[in-house]
LUMTIVO-315864 format. One record per residue (C-alpha): residue number from 1; chain; x, y, z. Coordinates in steps of 0.02 Angstrom, whole numbers. Each point is the difference from the previous one (the first is absolute). Last residue first. Layout:
pos:NUM | unit:A | xx:X | yy:Y | zz:Z .
...
//
This chain:
pos:351 | unit:A | xx:1022 | yy:1837 | zz:-666 .
pos:350 | unit:A | xx:-89 | yy:147 | zz:81 .
pos:349 | unit:A | xx:73 | yy:104 | zz:141 .
pos:348 | unit:A | xx:-108 | yy:20 | zz:154 .
pos:347 | unit:A | xx:109 | yy:-94 | zz:123 .
pos:346 | unit:A | xx:-56 | yy:36 | zz:176 .
pos:345 | unit:A | xx:86 | yy:-32 | zz:166 .
pos:344 | unit:A | xx:-70 | yy:-20 | zz:175 .
pos:343 | unit:A | xx:117 | yy:-33 | zz:144 .
pos:342 | unit:A | xx:-50 | yy:-15 | zz:180 .
pos:341 | unit:A | xx:114 | yy:15 | zz:150 .
pos:340 | unit:A | xx:-107 | yy:34 | zz:154 .
pos:339 | unit:A | xx:-134 | yy:-124 | zz:-54 .
pos:338 | unit:A | xx:137 | yy:-129 | zz:-12 .
pos:337 | unit:A | xx:87 | yy:-61 | zz:-156 .
pos:336 | unit:A | xx:100 | yy:-159 | zz:17 .
pos:335 | unit:A | xx:187 | yy:25 | zz:-13 .
pos:334 | unit:A | xx:49 | yy:-76 | zz:168 .
pos:333 | unit:A | xx:-100 | yy:-156 | zz:-44 .
pos:332 | unit:A | xx:104 | yy:-28 | zz:-155 .
pos:331 | unit:A | xx:-119 | yy:-69 | zz:-131 .
pos:330 | unit:A | xx:67 | yy:-116 | zz:-132 .
pos:329 | unit:A | xx:-149 | yy:-10 | zz:-120 .
pos:328 | unit:A | xx:41 | yy:160 | zz:-94 .
pos:327 | unit:A | xx:163 | yy:-66 | zz:-68 .
pos:326 | unit:A | xx:-3 | yy:114 | zz:-154 .
pos:325 | unit:A | xx:23 | yy:-152 | zz:-112 .
pos:324 | unit:A | xx:-139 | yy:-95 | zz:89 .
pos:323 | unit:A | xx:-131 | yy:137 | zz:-10 .
pos:322 | unit:A | xx:68 | yy:37 | zz:-174 .
pos:321 | unit:A | xx:-47 | yy:-174 | zz:-59 .
pos:320 | unit:A | xx:-179 | yy:26 | zz:61 .
pos:319 | unit:A | xx:-9 | yy:165 | zz:-93 .
pos:318 | unit:A | xx:69 | yy:-80 | zz:-158 .
pos:317 | unit:A | xx:-126 | yy:-142 | zz:7 .
pos:316 | unit:A | xx:-143 | yy:121 | zz:31 .
pos:315 | unit:A | xx:48 | yy:100 | zz:-154 .
pos:314 | unit:A | xx:17 | yy:-158 | zz:-105 .
pos:313 | unit:A | xx:-174 | yy:-52 | zz:60 .
pos:312 | unit:A | xx:-95 | yy:157 | zz:-50 .
pos:311 | unit:A | xx:-145 | yy:-8 | zz:122 .
pos:310 | unit:A | xx:-180 | yy:-61 | zz:-8 .
pos:309 | unit:A | xx:-166 | yy:92 | zz:-13 .
pos:308 | unit:A | xx:-1 | yy:3 | zz:-189 .
pos:307 | unit:A | xx:52 | yy:-183 | zz:-3 .
pos:306 | unit:A | xx:-149 | yy:-46 | zz:109 .
pos:305 | unit:A | xx:-128 | yy:103 | zz:-95 .
pos:304 | unit:A | xx:55 | yy:-73 | zz:-166 .
pos:303 | unit:A | xx:-10 | yy:-179 | zz:67 .
pos:302 | unit:A | xx:-167 | yy:36 | zz:84 .
pos:301 | unit:A | xx:-76 | yy:57 | zz:-166 .
pos:300 | unit:A | xx:74 | yy:-150 | zz:-89 .
pos:299 | unit:A | xx:-70 | yy:-123 | zz:126 .
pos:298 | unit:A | xx:111 | yy:-154 | zz:-2 .
pos:297 | unit:A | xx:119 | yy:93 | zz:114 .
pos:296 | unit:A | xx:184 | yy:-4 | zz:-47 .
pos:295 | unit:A | xx:122 | yy:-142 | zz:31 .
pos:294 | unit:A | xx:177 | yy:68 | zz:-14 .
pos:293 | unit:A | xx:101 | yy:-108 | zz:-121 .
pos:292 | unit:A | xx:66 | yy:148 | zz:-100 .
pos:291 | unit:A | xx:68 | yy:83 | zz:156 .
pos:290 | unit:A | xx:-78 | yy:166 | zz:52 .
pos:289 | unit:A | xx:103 | yy:154 | zz:-41 .
pos:288 | unit:A | xx:-139 | yy:128 | zz:-13 .
pos:287 | unit:A | xx:27 | yy:10 | zz:-189 .
pos:286 | unit:A | xx:-27 | yy:-188 | zz:-10 .
pos:285 | unit:A | xx:-163 | yy:3 | zz:97 .
pos:284 | unit:A | xx:-77 | yy:122 | zz:-123 .
pos:283 | unit:A | xx:72 | yy:-98 | zz:-147 .
pos:282 | unit:A | xx:-83 | yy:-158 | zz:63 .
pos:281 | unit:A | xx:-169 | yy:90 | zz:7 .
pos:280 | unit:A | xx:20 | yy:55 | zz:-180 .
pos:279 | unit:A | xx:42 | yy:182 | zz:-36 .
pos:278 | unit:A | xx:-123 | yy:95 | zz:-107 .
pos:277 | unit:A | xx:6 | yy:16 | zz:-189 .
pos:276 | unit:A | xx:49 | yy:117 | zz:-142 .
pos:275 | unit:A | xx:75 | yy:-55 | zz:-165 .
pos:274 | unit:A | xx:131 | yy:59 | zz:-126 .
pos:273 | unit:A | xx:81 | yy:-171 | zz:19 .
pos:272 | unit:A | xx:181 | yy:61 | zz:19 .
pos:271 | unit:A | xx:-64 | yy:161 | zz:78 .
pos:270 | unit:A | xx:-93 | yy:-88 | zz:142 .
pos:269 | unit:A | xx:-113 | yy:128 | zz:85 .
pos:268 | unit:A | xx:-60 | yy:-29 | zz:177 .
pos:267 | unit:A | xx:-170 | yy:30 | zz:75 .
pos:266 | unit:A | xx:-11 | yy:11 | zz:188 .
pos:265 | unit:A | xx:-39 | yy:-144 | zz:115 .
pos:264 | unit:A | xx:-81 | yy:19 | zz:170 .
pos:263 | unit:A | xx:-128 | yy:130 | zz:-52 .
pos:262 | unit:A | xx:-159 | yy:-105 | zz:6 .
pos:261 | unit:A | xx:95 | yy:-135 | zz:93 .
pos:260 | unit:A | xx:23 | yy:116 | zz:149 .
pos:259 | unit:A | xx:159 | yy:-32 | zz:100 .
pos:258 | unit:A | xx:111 | yy:123 | zz:-91 .
pos:257 | unit:A | xx:149 | yy:-47 | zz:-109 .
pos:256 | unit:A | xx:109 | yy:154 | zz:0 .
pos:255 | unit:A | xx:33 | yy:60 | zz:-178 .
pos:254 | unit:A | xx:104 | yy:-110 | zz:-117 .
pos:253 | unit:A | xx:178 | yy:46 | zz:-50 .
pos:252 | unit:A | xx:72 | yy:48 | zz:-169 .
pos:251 | unit:A | xx:25 | yy:-91 | zz:-165 .
pos:250 | unit:A | xx:-168 | yy:-85 | zz:32 .
pos:249 | unit:A | xx:-79 | yy:165 | zz:-54 .
pos:248 | unit:A | xx:-143 | yy:69 | zz:104 .
pos:247 | unit:A | xx:-182 | yy:23 | zz:-49 .
pos:246 | unit:A | xx:-118 | yy:110 | zz:99 .
pos:245 | unit:A | xx:-175 | yy:-57 | zz:45 .
pos:244 | unit:A | xx:46 | yy:-51 | zz:178 .
pos:243 | unit:A | xx:76 | yy:175 | zz:22 .
pos:242 | unit:A | xx:-156 | yy:100 | zz:-33 .
pos:241 | unit:A | xx:-60 | yy:32 | zz:-176 .
pos:240 | unit:A | xx:-179 | yy:47 | zz:45 .
pos:239 | unit:A | xx:54 | yy:149 | zz:104 .
pos:238 | unit:A | xx:101 | yy:64 | zz:-146 .
pos:237 | unit:A | xx:189 | yy:-6 | zz:17 .
pos:236 | unit:A | xx:15 | yy:-137 | zz:-129 .
pos:235 | unit:A | xx:-59 | yy:124 | zz:-134 .
pos:234 | unit:A | xx:157 | yy:102 | zz:29 .
pos:233 | unit:A | xx:97 | yy:-55 | zz:-156 .
pos:232 | unit:A | xx:-77 | yy:137 | zz:-107 .
pos:231 | unit:A | xx:-85 | yy:138 | zz:100 .
pos:230 | unit:A | xx:-180 | yy:-20 | zz:54 .
pos:229 | unit:A | xx:-106 | yy:146 | zz:-62 .
pos:228 | unit:A | xx:-150 | yy:-106 | zz:-47 .
pos:227 | unit:A | xx:31 | yy:-181 | zz:50 .
pos:226 | unit:A | xx:-152 | yy:-41 | zz:108 .
pos:225 | unit:A | xx:22 | yy:-183 | zz:33 .
pos:224 | unit:A | xx:-56 | yy:-166 | zz:-73 .
pos:223 | unit:A | xx:140 | yy:-120 | zz:41 .
pos:222 | unit:A | xx:151 | yy:-60 | zz:-97 .
pos:221 | unit:A | xx:130 | yy:-81 | zz:111 .
pos:220 | unit:A | xx:162 | yy:94 | zz:22 .
pos:219 | unit:A | xx:174 | yy:15 | zz:-74 .
pos:218 | unit:A | xx:190 | yy:-6 | zz:20 .
pos:217 | unit:A | xx:38 | yy:42 | zz:182 .
pos:216 | unit:A | xx:174 | yy:-65 | zz:42 .
pos:215 | unit:A | xx:20 | yy:-28 | zz:188 .
pos:214 | unit:A | xx:175 | yy:-6 | zz:73 .
pos:213 | unit:A | xx:-61 | yy:83 | zz:158 .
pos:212 | unit:A | xx:134 | yy:134 | zz:12 .
pos:211 | unit:A | xx:26 | yy:17 | zz:-188 .
pos:210 | unit:A | xx:-181 | yy:21 | zz:-51 .
pos:209 | unit:A | xx:1 | yy:-28 | zz:-188 .
pos:208 | unit:A | xx:-144 | yy:71 | zz:-101 .
pos:207 | unit:A | xx:-19 | yy:-82 | zz:-171 .
pos:206 | unit:A | xx:-6 | yy:121 | zz:-147 .
pos:205 | unit:A | xx:-122 | yy:-56 | zz:-134 .
pos:204 | unit:A | xx:-136 | yy:-57 | zz:119 .
pos:203 | unit:A | xx:-79 | yy:-172 | zz:-16 .
pos:202 | unit:A | xx:-190 | yy:-13 | zz:-3 .
pos:201 | unit:A | xx:-103 | yy:-143 | zz:67 .
pos:200 | unit:A | xx:-157 | yy:-104 | zz:-28 .
pos:199 | unit:A | xx:2 | yy:6 | zz:-189 .
pos:198 | unit:A | xx:154 | yy:-111 | zz:-6 .
pos:197 | unit:A | xx:-84 | yy:-134 | zz:104 .
pos:196 | unit:A | xx:63 | yy:-19 | zz:177 .
pos:195 | unit:A | xx:87 | yy:-161 | zz:52 .
pos:194 | unit:A | xx:-34 | yy:-104 | zz:156 .
pos:193 | unit:A | xx:135 | yy:-135 | zz:5 .
pos:192 | unit:A | xx:0 | yy:-169 | zz:86 .
pos:191 | unit:A | xx:179 | yy:-40 | zz:-50 .
pos:190 | unit:A | xx:60 | yy:-107 | zz:-145 .
pos:189 | unit:A | xx:109 | yy:132 | zz:-84 .
pos:188 | unit:A | xx:126 | yy:4 | zz:141 .
pos:187 | unit:A | xx:-37 | yy:88 | zz:163 .
pos:186 | unit:A | xx:76 | yy:169 | zz:42 .
pos:185 | unit:A | xx:146 | yy:39 | zz:116 .
pos:184 | unit:A | xx:125 | yy:56 | zz:-133 .
pos:183 | unit:A | xx:-130 | yy:119 | zz:-73 .
pos:182 | unit:A | xx:-9 | yy:97 | zz:165 .
pos:181 | unit:A | xx:170 | yy:78 | zz:-28 .
pos:180 | unit:A | xx:154 | yy:-59 | zz:93 .
pos:179 | unit:A | xx:20 | yy:49 | zz:179 .
pos:178 | unit:A | xx:108 | yy:124 | zz:91 .
pos:177 | unit:A | xx:81 | yy:-61 | zz:160 .
pos:176 | unit:A | xx:8 | yy:63 | zz:178 .
pos:175 | unit:A | xx:111 | yy:-87 | zz:126 .
pos:174 | unit:A | xx:-49 | yy:70 | zz:168 .
pos:173 | unit:A | xx:137 | yy:87 | zz:98 .
pos:172 | unit:A | xx:-80 | yy:171 | zz:-18 .
pos:171 | unit:A | xx:-153 | yy:-61 | zz:96 .
pos:170 | unit:A | xx:99 | yy:-9 | zz:162 .
pos:169 | unit:A | xx:-111 | yy:-76 | zz:136 .
pos:168 | unit:A | xx:24 | yy:99 | zz:159 .
pos:167 | unit:A | xx:101 | yy:-82 | zz:139 .
pos:166 | unit:A | xx:-21 | yy:-146 | zz:120 .
pos:165 | unit:A | xx:-184 | yy:0 | zz:44 .
pos:164 | unit:A | xx:-78 | yy:28 | zz:-172 .
pos:163 | unit:A | xx:-160 | yy:74 | zz:-69 .
pos:162 | unit:A | xx:-6 | yy:4 | zz:-190 .
pos:161 | unit:A | xx:-139 | yy:76 | zz:-104 .
pos:160 | unit:A | xx:-13 | yy:-35 | zz:-187 .
pos:159 | unit:A | xx:-116 | yy:111 | zz:-102 .
pos:158 | unit:A | xx:-48 | yy:-75 | zz:-167 .
pos:157 | unit:A | xx:24 | yy:59 | zz:-178 .
pos:156 | unit:A | xx:-43 | yy:-117 | zz:-144 .
pos:155 | unit:A | xx:58 | yy:48 | zz:-175 .
pos:154 | unit:A | xx:15 | yy:-178 | zz:-64 .
pos:153 | unit:A | xx:135 | yy:-81 | zz:-105 .
pos:152 | unit:A | xx:75 | yy:-95 | zz:150 .
pos:151 | unit:A | xx:188 | yy:-2 | zz:29 .
pos:150 | unit:A | xx:2 | yy:78 | zz:173 .
pos:149 | unit:A | xx:-3 | yy:183 | zz:-49 .
pos:148 | unit:A | xx:-160 | yy:-24 | zz:-100 .
pos:147 | unit:A | xx:-85 | yy:-62 | zz:158 .
pos:146 | unit:A | xx:14 | yy:175 | zz:74 .
pos:145 | unit:A | xx:49 | yy:47 | zz:177 .
pos:144 | unit:A | xx:-63 | yy:147 | zz:102 .
pos:143 | unit:A | xx:102 | yy:12 | zz:160 .
pos:142 | unit:A | xx:-21 | yy:-17 | zz:187 .
pos:141 | unit:A | xx:92 | yy:20 | zz:164 .
pos:140 | unit:A | xx:-24 | yy:-51 | zz:181 .
pos:139 | unit:A | xx:126 | yy:-44 | zz:136 .
pos:138 | unit:A | xx:-104 | yy:-95 | zz:127 .
pos:137 | unit:A | xx:-59 | yy:5 | zz:180 .
pos:136 | unit:A | xx:-189 | yy:-20 | zz:1 .
pos:135 | unit:A | xx:-18 | yy:189 | zz:-2 .
pos:134 | unit:A | xx:95 | yy:4 | zz:-164 .
pos:133 | unit:A | xx:-121 | yy:-124 | zz:-76 .
pos:132 | unit:A | xx:-148 | yy:104 | zz:56 .
pos:131 | unit:A | xx:79 | yy:162 | zz:-59 .
pos:130 | unit:A | xx:26 | yy:-73 | zz:-173 .
pos:129 | unit:A | xx:-179 | yy:-62 | zz:-13 .
pos:128 | unit:A | xx:-71 | yy:164 | zz:67 .
pos:127 | unit:A | xx:103 | yy:101 | zz:-122 .
pos:126 | unit:A | xx:-56 | yy:-111 | zz:-143 .
pos:125 | unit:A | xx:-183 | yy:32 | zz:42 .
pos:124 | unit:A | xx:29 | yy:187 | zz:23 .
pos:123 | unit:A | xx:71 | yy:26 | zz:-174 .
pos:122 | unit:A | xx:-143 | yy:109 | zz:-61 .
pos:121 | unit:A | xx:-127 | yy:-135 | zz:48 .
pos:120 | unit:A | xx:88 | yy:-122 | zz:-117 .
pos:119 | unit:A | xx:146 | yy:84 | zz:-89 .
pos:118 | unit:A | xx:138 | yy:-125 | zz:37 .
pos:117 | unit:A | xx:-126 | yy:-143 | zz:1 .
pos:116 | unit:A | xx:-34 | yy:41 | zz:-183 .
pos:115 | unit:A | xx:154 | yy:-99 | zz:-52 .
pos:114 | unit:A | xx:-85 | yy:-163 | zz:45 .
pos:113 | unit:A | xx:61 | yy:-101 | zz:148 .
pos:112 | unit:A | xx:141 | yy:-108 | zz:64 .
pos:111 | unit:A | xx:61 | yy:-28 | zz:178 .
pos:110 | unit:A | xx:162 | yy:-83 | zz:54 .
pos:109 | unit:A | xx:32 | yy:-18 | zz:187 .
pos:108 | unit:A | xx:171 | yy:-55 | zz:62 .
pos:107 | unit:A | xx:68 | yy:-63 | zz:166 .
pos:106 | unit:A | xx:-169 | yy:-70 | zz:52 .
pos:105 | unit:A | xx:-59 | yy:57 | zz:173 .
pos:104 | unit:A | xx:-131 | yy:-136 | zz:27 .
pos:103 | unit:A | xx:-128 | yy:87 | zz:111 .
pos:102 | unit:A | xx:21 | yy:180 | zz:-59 .
pos:101 | unit:A | xx:17 | yy:-55 | zz:-181 .
pos:100 | unit:A | xx:-158 | yy:-106 | zz:13 .
pos:99 | unit:A | xx:-96 | yy:145 | zz:77 .
pos:98 | unit:A | xx:67 | yy:117 | zz:-132 .
pos:97 | unit:A | xx:-63 | yy:-115 | zz:-138 .
pos:96 | unit:A | xx:-168 | yy:0 | zz:87 .
pos:95 | unit:A | xx:0 | yy:190 | zz:0 .
pos:94 | unit:A | xx:30 | yy:-1 | zz:-188 .
pos:93 | unit:A | xx:-169 | yy:-83 | zz:-21 .
pos:92 | unit:A | xx:-80 | yy:155 | zz:72 .
pos:91 | unit:A | xx:-104 | yy:29 | zz:157 .
pos:90 | unit:A | xx:146 | yy:72 | zz:96 .
pos:89 | unit:A | xx:131 | yy:76 | zz:-114 .
pos:88 | unit:A | xx:6 | yy:171 | zz:83 .
pos:87 | unit:A | xx:58 | yy:-74 | zz:165 .
pos:86 | unit:A | xx:160 | yy:-69 | zz:-79 .
pos:85 | unit:A | xx:51 | yy:169 | zz:-64 .
pos:84 | unit:A | xx:-86 | yy:143 | zz:90 .
pos:83 | unit:A | xx:37 | yy:119 | zz:-141 .
pos:82 | unit:A | xx:-180 | yy:65 | zz:-1 .
pos:81 | unit:A | xx:-2 | yy:-19 | zz:-189 .
pos:80 | unit:A | xx:-111 | yy:-151 | zz:-18 .
pos:79 | unit:A | xx:-151 | yy:-18 | zz:112 .
pos:78 | unit:A | xx:-103 | yy:-127 | zz:-99 .
pos:77 | unit:A | xx:143 | yy:-79 | zz:-96 .
pos:76 | unit:A | xx:-59 | yy:-53 | zz:-173 .
pos:75 | unit:A | xx:52 | yy:-179 | zz:-45 .
pos:74 | unit:A | xx:151 | yy:-9 | zz:-115 .
pos:73 | unit:A | xx:-2 | yy:-189 | zz:-9 .
pos:72 | unit:A | xx:160 | yy:-84 | zz:63 .
pos:71 | unit:A | xx:135 | yy:-71 | zz:-111 .
pos:70 | unit:A | xx:81 | yy:-75 | zz:154 .
pos:69 | unit:A | xx:168 | yy:-75 | zz:41 .
pos:68 | unit:A | xx:67 | yy:-37 | zz:174 .
pos:67 | unit:A | xx:182 | yy:-52 | zz:13 .
pos:66 | unit:A | xx:97 | yy:-96 | zz:130 .
pos:65 | unit:A | xx:-140 | yy:-108 | zz:70 .
pos:64 | unit:A | xx:-77 | yy:-61 | zz:163 .
pos:63 | unit:A | xx:-153 | yy:-103 | zz:-40 .
pos:62 | unit:A | xx:-177 | yy:73 | zz:3 .
pos:61 | unit:A | xx:-120 | yy:-107 | zz:100 .
pos:60 | unit:A | xx:33 | yy:98 | zz:160 .
pos:59 | unit:A | xx:-57 | yy:159 | zz:-87 .
pos:58 | unit:A | xx:-172 | yy:-76 | zz:-27 .
pos:57 | unit:A | xx:-52 | yy:6 | zz:-184 .
pos:56 | unit:A | xx:-170 | yy:79 | zz:-31 .
pos:55 | unit:A | xx:61 | yy:171 | zz:-58 .
pos:54 | unit:A | xx:113 | yy:-86 | zz:-126 .
pos:53 | unit:A | xx:-152 | yy:-73 | zz:-88 .
pos:52 | unit:A | xx:29 | yy:-186 | zz:-23 .
pos:51 | unit:A | xx:159 | yy:-101 | zz:-15 .
pos:50 | unit:A | xx:78 | yy:-28 | zz:-169 .
pos:49 | unit:A | xx:-29 | yy:-169 | zz:-83 .
pos:48 | unit:A | xx:141 | yy:-122 | zz:-29 .
pos:47 | unit:A | xx:72 | yy:-94 | zz:-148 .
pos:46 | unit:A | xx:92 | yy:152 | zz:-66 .
pos:45 | unit:A | xx:-72 | yy:22 | zz:-174 .
pos:44 | unit:A | xx:-175 | yy:-73 | zz:9 .
pos:43 | unit:A | xx:-22 | yy:62 | zz:178 .
pos:42 | unit:A | xx:44 | yy:179 | zz:-51 .
pos:41 | unit:A | xx:-125 | yy:-8 | zz:-142 .
pos:40 | unit:A | xx:-133 | yy:-62 | zz:121 .
pos:39 | unit:A | xx:43 | yy:133 | zz:128 .
pos:38 | unit:A | xx:-14 | yy:133 | zz:-134 .
pos:37 | unit:A | xx:-177 | yy:-56 | zz:-42 .
pos:36 | unit:A | xx:-46 | yy:-8 | zz:185 .
pos:35 | unit:A | xx:56 | yy:179 | zz:36 .
pos:34 | unit:A | xx:51 | yy:24 | zz:183 .
pos:33 | unit:A | xx:186 | yy:-34 | zz:-12 .
pos:32 | unit:A | xx:132 | yy:-44 | zz:130 .
pos:31 | unit:A | xx:168 | yy:-86 | zz:-20 .
pos:30 | unit:A | xx:113 | yy:-83 | zz:127 .
pos:29 | unit:A | xx:176 | yy:-67 | zz:21 .
pos:28 | unit:A | xx:69 | yy:41 | zz:-172 .
pos:27 | unit:A | xx:184 | yy:-46 | zz:-11 .
pos:26 | unit:A | xx:122 | yy:123 | zz:-79 .
pos:25 | unit:A | xx:135 | yy:-45 | zz:-126 .
pos:24 | unit:A | xx:-13 | yy:143 | zz:-125 .
pos:23 | unit:A | xx:-114 | yy:-97 | zz:-117 .
pos:22 | unit:A | xx:-108 | yy:-37 | zz:152 .
pos:21 | unit:A | xx:-20 | yy:187 | zz:26 .
pos:20 | unit:A | xx:-58 | yy:35 | zz:-177 .
pos:19 | unit:A | xx:-119 | yy:-148 | zz:-11 .
pos:18 | unit:A | xx:-74 | yy:41 | zz:170 .
pos:17 | unit:A | xx:-26 | yy:182 | zz:-42 .
pos:16 | unit:A | xx:-97 | yy:-46 | zz:-156 .
pos:15 | unit:A | xx:-105 | yy:-129 | zz:94 .
pos:14 | unit:A | xx:-175 | yy:7 | zz:-72 .
pos:13 | unit:A | xx:-63 | yy:134 | zz:118 .
pos:12 | unit:A | xx:113 | yy:-1 | zz:153 .
pos:11 | unit:A | xx:-90 | yy:130 | zz:103 .
pos:10 | unit:A | xx:134 | yy:-45 | zz:129 .
pos:9 | unit:A | xx:151 | yy:-107 | zz:-49 .
pos:8 | unit:A | xx:109 | yy:-52 | zz:146 .
pos:7 | unit:A | xx:188 | yy:-8 | zz:-13 .
pos:6 | unit:A | xx:149 | yy:-110 | zz:44 .
pos:5 | unit:A | xx:188 | yy:0 | zz:-22 .
pos:4 | unit:A | xx:77 | yy:-175 | zz:-18 .
pos:3 | unit:A | xx:120 | yy:-38 | zz:141 .
pos:2 | unit:A | xx:59 | yy:-152 | zz:-97 .
pos:1 | unit:A | xx:-88 | yy:-23 | zz:-167 .
//
């Protein structure tokens, strides 16, 4: 592609950002990942292995690029809350991202993290991150986005932070779409299923539908608990019946797929079969938007961990497309932000 836009993929994991950006016409110039298992999966799918720990890569070895993407770890900031921006990030992984930004001056930075980042350290961590990007000369805004608004049957909220040179990223221009129910994403009858026996679970008479999340709570696993005084249909609220032991209908969405295999797949109820089982590994990758031919890790535990730590690919694809549609890569030098003319905007509304 002539004048193909470029990006680098930091904390690349198994390549979720890469798939999304390449679908939108971007070229990946560099990726970085420290986990050897993720690097192997990445190699198997893209024919190249990510570079080492981002803190070990010399700045001169990083190619110039249009967009920097990073699903960076939310590492605690030691002196968060002093509002010293760039200085407050020293000693953290985020500081190394800032160093790269300062040296390479990409036109757009796209950061992704868990929803909890908004509340981490009473909001101080996010404030430091935003101030740091602003101090480096960028328009900064953020929004909570949900995988279920990008065609995936999964209630998965993630904070998306944009830092741009030209003008603020406009989240309202994104094309949001409702998805079909989870049942349309499930394997056929020949999958590697893990069913529960009838005596291992209880269905409730009146399913609880959570409209915002799309979750439909229909039952819970049977466990020995103290039941005296517990109101009908509230047994799932006991400390034993925590969320991984709840059962959700496939006519709704699936809860967020976490990275721990022990709780990485929740129980789903199939009304047409009157049966309860967990998602298969292929189904987990499917409701994240990975292509059917994606080569997952041979280790099942690693495969679940990797998909739980990844990103919703249709969401990333739409964000990458909007970078192009909103013409954020054509920077007018006279419009660059200086330290005397900073702009920091926040979008707290939920999609």
